[in-house]
N, C-alpha and C positions, 0 to 999 in steps of 0.2 A: 396359486395365485399372484398374481401384482398389483400392485395397488398405488395408487394416486399418494405422494405422499411430498413431506417436506424436505424442501432442498437438502442434500445430505452437509450436515452443519460441519462437520469435523473437514469434509475434503476443502469448502468452501472456505473456512480458514485457512485451510493450509494456503487458496491461491491468493486471499485477501492479505496474509502473511510472505509472500512472495512480490506481491504486489508493491506492498509495502519499504520491504526490504529492500525492489530493485528501486525504487521513485528515488528511495535514496540514495543509493548506490551511484543509478542516475546522474542523480542532479550533481551529488561530489562530484565525478567526471568531468561534467560538463562543463566547470570552474574552467579545467586547463581548455576545451575554446574559447571561453570567456578573457584571458587572458594573452589570446593569437589574436580573435579575428571575434570583437561583436556580434557584426550580422552571422557570422556560421556556425555562431552559439543560436540565434532568436529561430535563425531554420531551425536547426536543428529540436530547442526543445518545443516549439512550432509542430514538426512530426509526432513529434512524440506523444504528449501530450494532446491534442487534438484528431488524429488519425488513431492512434497507439489505445494508448486509455479510454479518450470516449469511446469513439466508435467501437475499440471494441470492448468494451465493458455496456451501450447501451446495446450490441451484439450478443457478447454475453447473457446478460439479463431474457432478452427476447425471444431469443434457441431455447432459454431453460425452460421457458415455460409452453413450449409447443412441443406436444410430442414428438420421440426425433422420428418413431414408425411412419408421421408424415410423408419423410423427406423421403423413403427406399424407394418410390416408384422414379422419382425424379434423379437419381443419384448418376443414371447410363448423362443425360442432358448435361449436370452440372459440370460430368467431367470431362465433355465437348468443350463447353464452353472456354473450363481450364483448358485445356489445347487450347483453343486457340489464344486466348490472350497470351499466356507463354508464345505464340508463334507470335507477337507483333515482337516481341524484343527483336526479333531479322529483319522489322520491316524500319521506315524508318522516323516510328517512332520510339521504336527501341534507343535505349541510354547505353550509350558503352563507356564506364569504367572499369580502370584498369588492367584492361584488354578483355574485357570479359562484356558480352549481351545481357543480361539481368535484369532491369529494370526497363518500367515505360514509361515513355511520358507524355504528358496529357495533359498540355497546361504547367500552372503550376501545381499538379496533381503527377508525383512520382510513385511508381509503389512498384514491388519483385510480384507479379507473375506463380515464383513457382512456389511459394505459400499458398495459397486456389489450387493448385495444384496435385500439392501434395492430398491436403484435405479431401482434394473431391475422389481421390487415387483410392485414399483409404473406403471413401465412400461408397463408389462403387464398385472394389472388391469383396466387401463386407456383406453388401447386398447380395453380387454372384454369390457367394459362396454359404452364406446362412439359405438362400433359394433350395439347394442342391449339398446337404452336409453330406448327403453316402457317397456321395462322388466326387469327394475331397481327396482323400489317399490315393484316387487316381491321378493317371499324370493328366487326362482330360478334364478331371472337376477340379481338380485340383493346382496342376501345375502352370497346364497352357492360362489359365486367366491372370495369373500372376503374369507369365510373358509378355502376356496381352498389352495388358493392361499399365503393371508396375512398367515393363520394358518399352511403352512408347511414351511414357515420359521421360524412363531416365535416360533414351537415346534426345531429348526434345534438352534436357539437361543441359547432355553432354557435349554437343554439339556450341553453347551460349560461350566456351565452356564453364560446369561446375560440377566438379563434379563431386564438392560435399554438396549438395542440394539429390544431385544423382544417388549419393550413397543412404542416405538419409530417408529418400525417397524407396526404395528399392532395402531398408531393413525394416524400414513399419510395414511393407508389401507383405515380408515373408511372417513376419510377428502375427498377422493375419492372418498370415497363411497354418502354419504354425497352434493357433488357439482352434483352428478349423478343425485339426484336425491331420494333417498335414503328413505324408512319411519323412521319417528322416533322412532317409535318403533323397529324398529329392530336395529339402534342405540343403543337403551338404551338397549337393551340386549347384544348387543357386548361390551358397559360399564361395564355391571355386570359379564358377565365373564371374563373381564379385571378384572375387584379384583380378583374373585374368585382367578384369576392367579397368581394372588400377593399374594392374603393368602396362596396359596398352599405355594410361593416362597418361603416366609418370615420362615415356616414349614420347608421345605427342605433344607435352605440352609440357616449356620448360620450368613452369612456377611449380608445379607438380612434383615435377622431377628436386628439386631445388628446397620443394620442401624436407624429400629425406633423406634426400646431405645432409639439410642441416640436423636434421634428427638424429642420424646416425653416428655425427659430430660434430656435435652443436658448439664448440672452445675454435673447430674451422674458422671460420667468416665471423665475429664479433662484432665489426666492426657492417660487414654488409650484410648477408645472410642470415644471418645471428643474432643479429641488432634484437628482431624483435623477444624471441624467446630470451635473451642473457637479460636483457632489459627488467621481462616479468617476471624473469627467477631476483631480480635481484632488492623487487615490489616484494612481491608475494614474503624471498626473507629478512625482511624491512620491516614488515608488520612484524612480525615477533611470534608474542601469544596474546596479547590484550587489541597490537594493534598503534597505531600516532594518532589515533582520534579523528570522527567526521570533518573533511576537509581538506588536512592535513597530507595529502600523498603526493608527493616530491614529482615522483614519475614521470605522475600527468601530464605533470606541464610544460615537457618540454623531451621525453624520451621514449615516454613508453608510444610507440605508432597503435594511431584506431583505440582509444584511451577508453574512448563511450560505442565498442564496439567487439574486434576481436580481444581483445585487452583487458576487456572491467575488471572480470574475476583479480587480476593484479589490484586495480586500485582496490576492491574493496580487501584484499585479503592487506593491504597495504597498509587499509587505512579503521581496518577491523580485528585485526590478529587472525592467527588460527584456532581464534573462539570463534570468532563472529562468522569467517570464511567456512568453520566447519559448519556455525547453525546453519548458512545459507545451502550447505549441499545434504544439509541432516531434512532440511525442509523440499528439499527434492526427491528424496530418497522417498518423506511421506505422502509426495502430492503420488507416487509413483506405488505407492503400496494401497493409497487408500483408492487411486483408477483404481487399478485392477480388482480391488476389494467390488467394486462394484463392478467391474464385467464380471467377477463370478456372480456377480446375482444380477444379472439381468434377466427379466424378463422374457428375450429371446433371443437366438443366435445372432439376428442384425445386432443387437443394441450390444452385445457381448462382444461383439466384433468387433466393429466402431469405436469404444473403448479403450479397447488391446492397440488399437494402430492409432489410434488419438495421443496416448497414455507413450509412445514408442517413441512416437515422434516429436514429442517435448521432450518426453528426458533425457533419451538419445543423445541429440543435439546440445540439452544443456551438459550432460557428462560429456562428452565427445571436448567444450566449448573448456570448460576446467579441465580437461585432461591436457588437453595441447597448450596451454599454458603452466601446468605443472612440469611441463618438458616429458610425457608420459610416452606421449604419441605427437607423430607429429601437424604443422600447426591446423588448423583447419578457420577459414573462414563462414565458420557456422557460428551462430549469437549464442548470448547467454539467456534462454527464455523467459520475458519477464523482465529484464533485466538491461540490455544491452541495448544500443539507440537502433532501431528501426520501426517506423509507424507497422508498414505492412506486418512484418511477422509476431508483430506484438498485436494488435489485430487482430487477425485469421485465429494465433493463439487460447484469446478470449473467446472468441466465437465457438472454438473448438471445445474449451471451457464450458460455453454452455450446453452444445450438444450434450457434453460428461451428466450433466448435472439434470440434463429431464430424464435422460436414463436413469436417472439416481432415484429420482421421484417414482418410479415405479419397479422398482427391486422388487426381487419376494422376501417374505418375511419369514 
């Protein structure tokens, strides 16, 4: 039997440590903006603190106190709503930055609908699978819902273009299918489709092809396409074992592109060294393990599948960000969750944590 219990203390503590460490790193990285443009610093700090930490924190507390099963009948409406939000990026309300229409601007408020879309897709797919667990191993009961739900969202993100977001949505949906009991051959087919989609995106979008070319030959153009990875590795290496100390990063001031975004892990490694960055990676690993423990002890399939999908979303994005900064995979535009600048990503991630905490309060004993 499931029971109403206090919040999962180890999981909540891990989240709080990630938030504290993230705020520390973000504050230091943002000092690089202050030196360049005080107005930009103020705008970025306001977005992170008000939209991210404050709104996200409120959402986490509220959702942790509401029985997650309450949301199950409304998951189709939530998904349709998220599709509508994403479609706004293709209207005059859409804001195009660096060649991608991923943002919606409503007056002074700017947000990324993709975060809501990924959240909603996981919730709906979990609800569909939970209602027909015996059919999940079949093509109709397992693969088809994923293609309809995850595929529709993935196509919209690819059209923005947003290949990184599309891959994360696909990865989270695949994780939900695997946890629900999907067949390995169906997952292998999805992986093959994913590879084909990535190759097609590389030929369709020059920036994707450039990332792959830079990854395979990082020294080819250190002053151009290879600048970001080159400077990231310099920052990581210069941190050595214990780092230069809080606020002492040199790379963030005039060398690292996106020191508060894509490259923020490099700032963390430069200032806190191998030990500090290793602790950060360990916190994400702990988050994943404790989250999967909640999924394994969830009182019903819906709760377990939702947690698997949300943990995948948060952790895979974060590990991809770290791996790309270290040059282990091609550079990505994905945020380091709880750390990188991005009020929408932080707020939605904290809302997702609230749902996970709600499931944890009703874990099987």
